[in-house]
NURO-854847 format. One line per 5 residues: number of its first residue (from 1); their letters; for each residue x, y, z of C-alpha. Coordinates in pm, 1 decimal, decimal comma. Last residue first. Layout:
N
NUM	A	X:Y:Z | ...
This chain:
397
397	XXXXX	10081,4:2880,4:2309,1 | 9897,2:2598,6:2492,8 | 10107,3:2335,5:2659,4 | 10231,1:1987,3:2582,5 | 10547,7:1995,7:2784,6
392	XXXXX	10369,0:1840,2:3080,8 | 10254,1:2023,2:3395,4 | 9881,1:2029,9:3336,3 | 9685,5:2224,5:3071,6 | 9474,3:2453,5:3282,9
387	XXXXX	9168,9:2671,8:3197,8 | 8980,1:2431,8:2978,2 | 8642,9:2608,3:3006,6 | 8318,5:2427,6:2946,9 | 7982,3:2582,1:2860,0
382	XXXXX	7680,8:2358,8:2811,7 | 7331,6:2470,1:2709,9 | 7069,6:2194,1:2725,9 | 6713,5:2148,5:2610,4 | 6416,8:1984,2:2789,8
377	XXXXX	6069,6:1924,6:2641,9 | 5787,0:1837,0:2884,0 | 5593,7:1509,8:2842,9 | 5740,5:1316,9:3138,0 | 5710,0:1624,5:3356,4
372	XXXXX	5337,8:1590,4:3355,9 | 5353,5:1234,9:3479,9 | 5583,4:1325,4:3771,1 | 5383,4:1646,3:3838,6 | 5047,8:1491,6:3906,7
367	XXXXX	4934,3:1716,6:4193,5 | 5190,2:1991,4:4105,1 | 5039,2:2091,0:3776,5 | 4806,1:2384,0:3848,7 | 4990,4:2510,1:4156,6
362	XXXXX	5315,7:2509,4:3954,3 | 5170,1:2754,7:3699,5 | 5088,6:3004,1:3978,1 | 5435,5:2955,9:4131,4 | 5623,6:3034,7:3804,1
357	XXXXX	5997,1:3082,3:3884,0 | 6013,4:2908,7:4225,4 | 5767,3:2625,4:4160,0 | 5904,9:2575,0:3811,3 | 6254,3:2537,9:3951,6
352	XXXXX	6134,5:2297,4:4224,1 | 5956,2:2086,7:3959,0 | 6272,0:2049,9:3759,7 | 6455,4:1938,4:4071,2 | 6643,5:1631,0:3938,7
347	XXXXX	6439,2:1346,2:4079,9 | 6142,0:1398,1:3844,1 | 5963,0:1068,3:3787,5 | 5826,9:872,3:3492,1 | 6077,9:588,4:3524,2
342	XXXXX	6108,9:498,7:3156,6 | 6017,8:800,5:2945,5 | 6085,5:1100,5:3165,2 | 6353,7:989,7:3405,4 | 6527,7:774,0:3139,7
337	XXXXX	6526,4:1072,5:2897,8 | 6668,8:1293,4:3170,7 | 6959,3:1061,8:3221,2 | 7042,1:1024,5:2852,6 | 7014,4:1395,2:2801,3
332	XXXXX	7261,0:1473,9:3079,9 | 7523,6:1219,8:2961,3 | 7493,9:1333,8:2599,3 | 7512,6:1705,6:2701,1 | 7828,7:1633,7:2905,5
327	XXXXX	7984,5:1444,8:2612,3 | 7897,1:1727,2:2363,7 | 8067,8:1977,3:2596,3 | 8378,1:1754,1:2607,5 | 8402,3:1761,5:2227,3
322	XXXXX	8342,4:2135,3:2220,4 | 8618,5:2198,2:2467,1 | 8850,0:1974,2:2273,2 | 8792,7:2185,8:1958,8 | 8858,5:2502,7:2153,4
317	XXXXX	9186,3:2355,9:2282,8 | 9303,7:2256,3:1935,8 | 9218,6:2600,7:1792,5 | 9406,5:2772,6:2073,2 | 9725,3:2573,4:2024,3
312	XXXXX	9800,3:2256,0:2222,0 | 10164,0:2199,0:2139,1 | 10254,1:1879,6:1962,6 | 10444,8:1632,3:2177,1 | 10457,3:1373,9:1902,3
307	XXXXX	10177,1:1150,7:2012,8 | 9827,7:1248,6:2142,3 | 9649,0:1046,7:2414,5 | 9556,9:1356,9:2610,4 | 9523,9:1297,8:2981,0
302	XXXXX	9423,5:1520,8:3279,0 | 9359,3:1838,9:3080,2 | 9214,2:2091,8:3316,3 | 8889,9:2214,6:3467,0 | 8605,3:2461,3:3446,9
297	XXXXX	8232,8:2379,4:3422,7 | 7903,3:2536,7:3332,6 | 7560,2:2374,9:3273,6 | 7244,9:2560,7:3176,1 | 6944,5:2326,7:3163,5
292	XXXXX	6657,8:2481,1:2963,8 | 6308,4:2373,0:3050,4 | 5969,5:2376,9:2876,3 | 5608,1:2443,1:2969,3 | 5324,3:2509,0:2728,9
287	XXXXX	4988,3:2627,7:2856,6 | 5044,4:2985,6:2749,9 | 5422,2:3016,8:2703,7 | 5607,6:2908,8:3014,6 | 5984,8:2866,2:3027,2
282	XXXXX	6165,6:2707,1:3323,4 | 6541,3:2754,6:3388,2 | 6743,5:2481,0:3547,8 | 7080,5:2613,1:3662,2 | 7393,5:2398,1:3681,7
277	XXXXX	7733,2:2438,8:3827,7 | 8063,4:2261,9:3795,7 | 8415,1:2312,0:3930,0 | 8760,6:2166,8:3907,5 | 8670,2:1871,8:3684,0
272	XXXXX	8963,2:1678,3:3542,9 | 8918,5:1612,1:3169,5 | 9026,1:1301,0:2986,2 | 9050,6:1283,6:2606,9 | 9113,6:946,4:2440,8
267	XXXXX	9206,4:961,4:2073,8 | 9001,7:867,4:1770,8 | 9149,0:1170,8:1591,9 | 8823,9:1290,5:1431,3 | 8580,8:1144,0:1689,7
262	XXXXX	8783,1:1276,7:1988,5 | 8698,4:1023,4:2255,8 | 8541,8:1099,3:2595,0 | 8618,2:1100,8:2965,7 | 8501,9:1336,2:3242,8
257	XXXXX	8672,4:1294,5:3578,2 | 8598,2:1403,5:3934,2 | 8516,1:1716,2:4127,5 | 8256,5:1875,7:4344,3 | 7939,5:1743,2:4180,0
252	XXXXX	7596,8:1876,0:4266,8 | 7544,1:2064,8:3934,7 | 7189,8:1913,0:3913,1 | 7206,4:1819,1:3545,0 | 7577,7:1730,8:3573,4
247	XXXXX	7523,9:1506,8:3876,3 | 7231,9:1344,5:3701,9 | 7454,6:1260,4:3407,0 | 7699,0:1094,9:3638,1 | 7407,4:899,9:3784,6
242	XXXXX	7318,7:783,8:3435,6 | 7678,2:675,4:3375,8 | 7686,3:478,8:3701,6 | 7349,8:314,1:3655,4 | 7023,7:476,6:3755,0
237	XXXXX	6780,7:228,3:3910,8 | 6409,1:167,7:3942,5 | 6082,8:182,2:4140,5 | 6180,9:180,8:4510,7 | 5887,0:278,5:4729,7
232	XXXXX	5766,7:600,4:4897,9 | 5436,0:560,8:4708,4 | 5373,7:921,4:4592,5 | 5738,7:1025,3:4610,0 | 5885,7:748,3:4391,5
227	XXXXX	6221,5:627,8:4519,5 | 6494,9:583,0:4255,4 | 6806,2:377,7:4348,7 | 7145,1:510,4:4265,2 | 7455,9:412,9:4063,2
222	XXXXX	7736,0:189,1:4185,1 | 7917,3:277,1:4509,3 | 8155,0:-18,2:4538,4 | 8240,5:-247,9:4822,7 | 8511,5:-504,6:4876,4
217	XXXXX	8524,8:-833,7:5073,7 | 8414,3:-1055,6:4790,3 | 8233,0:-827,7:4546,6 | 7982,4:-591,8:4697,7 | 7726,5:-337,4:4565,2
212	XXXXX	7613,1:2,3:4702,1 | 7336,2:224,9:4573,8 | 7306,1:595,7:4675,5 | 6944,2:694,1:4727,1 | 6759,3:918,2:4477,8
207	XXXXX	6441,2:1120,1:4516,7 | 6069,2:1156,9:4436,8 | 5876,3:1415,5:4635,4 | 5570,5:1315,0:4833,8 | 5618,7:1621,9:5065,9
202	XXXXX	5624,2:1396,3:5376,2 | 5858,4:1156,5:5195,8 | 6098,2:1438,7:5105,4 | 6090,3:1579,7:5460,4 | 6155,9:1239,8:5622,5
197	XXXXX	6436,1:1175,1:5371,7 | 6617,3:1490,7:5478,8 | 6617,7:1409,2:5851,1 | 6714,3:1044,5:5769,5 | 7020,4:1164,8:5594,1
192	XXXXX	7105,8:1132,2:5222,7 | 7468,0:1178,9:5131,1 | 7500,2:1338,9:4779,7 | 7540,6:1096,6:4493,7 | 7879,5:962,2:4394,7
187	XXXXX	7950,9:921,4:4024,4 | 8133,1:1249,4:3994,7 | 8456,1:1116,2:4146,6 | 8736,8:1288,0:4328,1 | 8559,4:1567,5:4515,5
182	XXXXX	8281,7:1324,2:4617,1 | 8542,7:1105,6:4791,0 | 8409,2:1191,0:5139,3 | 8098,8:974,4:5055,3 | 8335,8:673,4:5083,6
177	XXXXX	8368,6:761,4:5457,5 | 8019,1:650,3:5551,7 | 8049,4:317,0:5370,2 | 8389,1:247,3:5532,2 | 8258,9:326,9:5886,9
172	XXXXX	7957,8:86,8:5841,5 | 8181,7:-186,0:5707,6 | 8433,7:-185,1:6001,7 | 8780,5:-248,0:5875,8 | 9066,0:-434,0:6036,2
167	XXXXX	9084,3:-705,0:5769,9 | 8889,0:-619,7:5454,7 | 8515,8:-611,2:5486,2 | 8199,3:-812,1:5415,8 | 7907,0:-866,7:5653,0
162	XXXXX	7754,7:-518,2:5641,9 | 7692,4:-536,8:5266,9 | 7560,5:-891,1:5298,5 | 7300,6:-758,9:5539,8 | 7159,9:-538,0:5266,5
157	XXXXX	7079,5:-833,5:5040,7 | 7124,5:-746,9:4679,5 | 7065,4:-421,1:4491,8 | 7157,1:-224,1:4796,1 | 7010,5:101,9:4915,2
152	XXXXX	7158,4:378,2:5132,8 | 7043,4:594,9:5418,9 | 7272,5:815,5:5638,2 | 7218,4:887,1:6006,1 | 7214,4:1268,1:6049,3
147	XXXXX	6887,3:1251,4:6240,9 | 7087,7:1121,8:6539,9 | 6949,3:828,2:6738,3 | 6884,4:834,7:7114,9 | 6568,4:1037,4:7070,2
142	XXXXX	6401,6:753,7:6871,6 | 6133,1:889,8:6638,1 | 6325,8:903,3:6306,7 | 6493,5:569,8:6359,1 | 6158,5:400,3:6445,9
137	XXXXX	5988,4:547,6:6137,3 | 6269,2:453,2:5904,0 | 6108,9:140,8:5754,9 | 5759,1:283,4:5747,5 | 5874,4:604,6:5572,3
132	XXXXX	6050,0:385,5:5311,6 | 5718,1:241,7:5196,5 | 5745,1:-132,0:5163,8 | 5738,8:-372,5:4867,9 | 6013,1:-230,2:4643,0
127	XXXXX	6229,9:-119,1:4935,5 | 6219,6:-476,0:5081,1 | 6344,7:-629,1:4752,1 | 6607,0:-350,0:4708,2 | 6766,1:-410,9:5051,1
122	XXXXX	6791,4:-111,2:5280,0 | 7122,8:5,2:5426,7 | 7108,5:223,8:5742,4 | 7424,9:421,1:5834,5 | 7624,7:580,4:6112,9
117	XXXXX	7472,9:476,7:6443,7 | 7687,7:614,6:6725,4 | 7414,9:702,6:6977,3 | 7234,7:374,9:6903,0 | 7289,4:176,3:7222,5
112	XXXXX	7257,4:-206,4:7245,2 | 7260,4:-356,8:7603,9 | 7559,7:-586,2:7673,1 | 7456,9:-923,4:7823,8 | 7365,4:-1060,6:7476,3
107	XXXXX	7090,8:-1278,9:7335,2 | 6781,4:-1187,0:7537,8 | 6863,4:-813,4:7518,3 | 6886,4:-869,8:7141,3 | 6502,7:-892,1:7146,2
102	XXXXX	6494,8:-520,7:7235,7 | 6639,7:-427,5:6900,5 | 6392,8:-658,6:6715,2 | 6104,0:-506,3:6910,6 | 6195,2:-163,4:6774,5
97	XXXXX	6213,6:-292,7:6414,9 | 5872,0:-456,3:6452,1 | 5748,5:-728,4:6210,0 | 5998,2:-1005,5:6272,3 | 6344,9:-1131,0:6189,9
92	XXXXX	6645,1:-1066,2:6414,3 | 6997,4:-1052,7:6289,6 | 7325,0:-1000,3:6477,4 | 7649,7:-868,9:6331,7 | 7980,5:-835,8:6517,7
87	XXXXX	8267,1:-589,5:6461,7 | 8639,4:-571,1:6529,4 | 8752,3:-892,3:6362,9 | 9108,5:-954,3:6469,1 | 9406,4:-843,5:6263,2
82	XXXXX	9636,5:-1142,2:6186,3 | 9892,0:-1230,4:6452,4 | 10253,0:-1130,3:6403,6 | 10264,0:-922,4:6722,5 | 9968,1:-987,4:6947,2
77	XXXXX	9659,4:-774,9:6872,9 | 9588,7:-502,4:7126,5 | 9685,3:-518,4:7493,4 | 9410,9:-275,1:7596,9 | 9150,6:-502,5:7451,0
72	XXXXX	8949,6:-390,4:7147,4 | 8587,4:-298,0:7193,3 | 8375,1:-498,7:6944,4 | 8158,6:-257,6:6747,2 | 7807,6:-373,9:6682,2
67	XXXXX	7632,8:-415,9:6346,7 | 7257,7:-476,4:6356,2 | 7075,6:-692,7:6102,6 | 6695,0:-647,0:6086,1 | 6505,2:-907,7:5882,3
62	XXXXX	6160,8:-774,0:5798,3 | 5824,9:-940,0:5741,0 | 5795,5:-1248,3:5952,4 | 5481,6:-1182,8:6148,2 | 5530,5:-1204,1:6523,1
57	XXXXX	5441,0:-1394,7:6836,4 | 5759,1:-1518,8:7017,4 | 6017,5:-1784,3:6954,8 | 6304,5:-1943,1:7151,9 | 6153,4:-2289,2:7176,8
52	XXXXX	6453,8:-2495,4:7067,2 | 6330,4:-2514,9:6708,6 | 6292,6:-2131,9:6711,2 | 6647,3:-2075,9:6839,9 | 6782,1:-2306,3:6570,2
47	XXXXX	6604,4:-2108,0:6294,8 | 6729,6:-1781,0:6436,6 | 7096,2:-1899,1:6425,6 | 7049,9:-2033,3:6069,8 | 6943,0:-1684,0:5961,8
42	XXXXX	6584,4:-1588,1:5887,6 | 6501,6:-1418,0:5563,0 | 6227,9:-1157,6:5592,7 | 6280,2:-879,2:5338,9 | 6592,1:-686,2:5426,0
37	XXXXX	6703,6:-401,7:5655,7 | 7069,5:-354,9:5734,9 | 7177,0:-148,0:6034,0 | 7513,4:10,5:6119,0 | 7713,8:155,1:6408,8
32	XXXXX	7533,5:5,5:6711,1 | 7747,8:20,6:7018,7 | 7694,0:-284,0:7239,0 | 7780,0:-170,9:7594,0 | 7968,5:-317,9:7889,5
27	XXXXX	8319,3:-265,3:7742,0 | 8230,3:104,9:7696,8 | 8206,5:135,4:8076,7 | 7873,1:286,7:8182,7 | 7802,3:644,7:8294,4
22	XXXXX	7497,4:727,2:8510,5 | 7674,4:904,1:8790,6 | 7882,7:1119,0:8555,6 | 8208,4:1215,7:8714,1 | 8307,3:1273,1:9078,2
17	XXXXX	8451,7:1611,6:9012,1 | 8145,9:1815,2:9115,7 | 8062,4:1617,2:9426,1 | 8422,7:1600,0:9546,3 | 8476,2:1965,7:9470,8
12	XXXXX	8168,4:2062,1:9677,1 | 8312,9:1864,4:9971,3 | 8649,7:2039,4:9931,5 | 8485,3:2380,7:9918,7 | 8275,4:2301,8:10233,3
7	XXXXX	8588,5:2184,9:10424,5 | 8775,5:2501,1:10327,5 | 8488,1:2718,5:10445,1 | 8472,4:2533,0:10779,7 | 8850,6:2587,6:10827,9
2	XX	8812,2:2957,3:10749,7 | 8546,8:2987,3:11014,3
């Protein structure tokens, strides 16, 4: 009896410890980590395939570039040899993003899998002509893809962004990781996932997408693209300074640098941001709507180009605080002016504040809010606290 029980236990252990029956070796898979979407522009490889008869019925509307990780051999790179390229890009041009993925099954023996997709970059030309909801529909529906996949926009061709990298780097991983520097620079917009964009598009709310540019083999986050809620299309651009102003208006920054010049001393003044917050307050008097943006920040002196080692007395510190406050207000006002008078959209959340504080008023204006917002006065109240002076001998008394 005991012998029979032991045999049954061993058989059960064999079944339970045998591993996943449906697993596949990583070397046999093409792991997708990045996607670039552009207006139709066939590659030379695609053109040759077509001349040789490798074509199928389609309208040439979108060029889909997929970035795959190349599994590294167990032996690694030989000593002294330059780092090998650890990613591969393939482009398919057509009218269906899903069909493009499946078309790769005719070009590689390793089936593409999207479980590890990190980022989707959309070219500006395509974003201007096509509703973003149409471009991300496949990624939002596919159960194999995570809704946390990030979206970005590129002023040039999106596939160029995924084609350039320093040795040993994978472009999709670099782009995802740059967002982690938000505590060091206030010119980085919040990461925008597919899950969040679907909600914004469904609600017809205008929003921003981080813009990325390239130079040689390097990248840079540079400003943000503006997507109009009603059309779901790209309509304009906030440059780096305007995006910095947006971060102050919304209070979404976690750190960074604020730089200005003292007009009296003509000296550079650099402030390191420790914290920032913003509250948009709506005011309604009859049919008149207005907003007050209340911005608060605390931080420290990072640089003071002052000679002689003079101590920072209280009057000096208060003067610098006012100088920095004026710079914040200037940045915020410049950004809001562009939203109202050039782009005619609200991407800072003024409508949300009105909705929360005066819901009955919001119901009257929400249908054409972007245009209504363009005519509403906005004022600013900025409070900055220089609470730390650094470790140098130039300290406050």
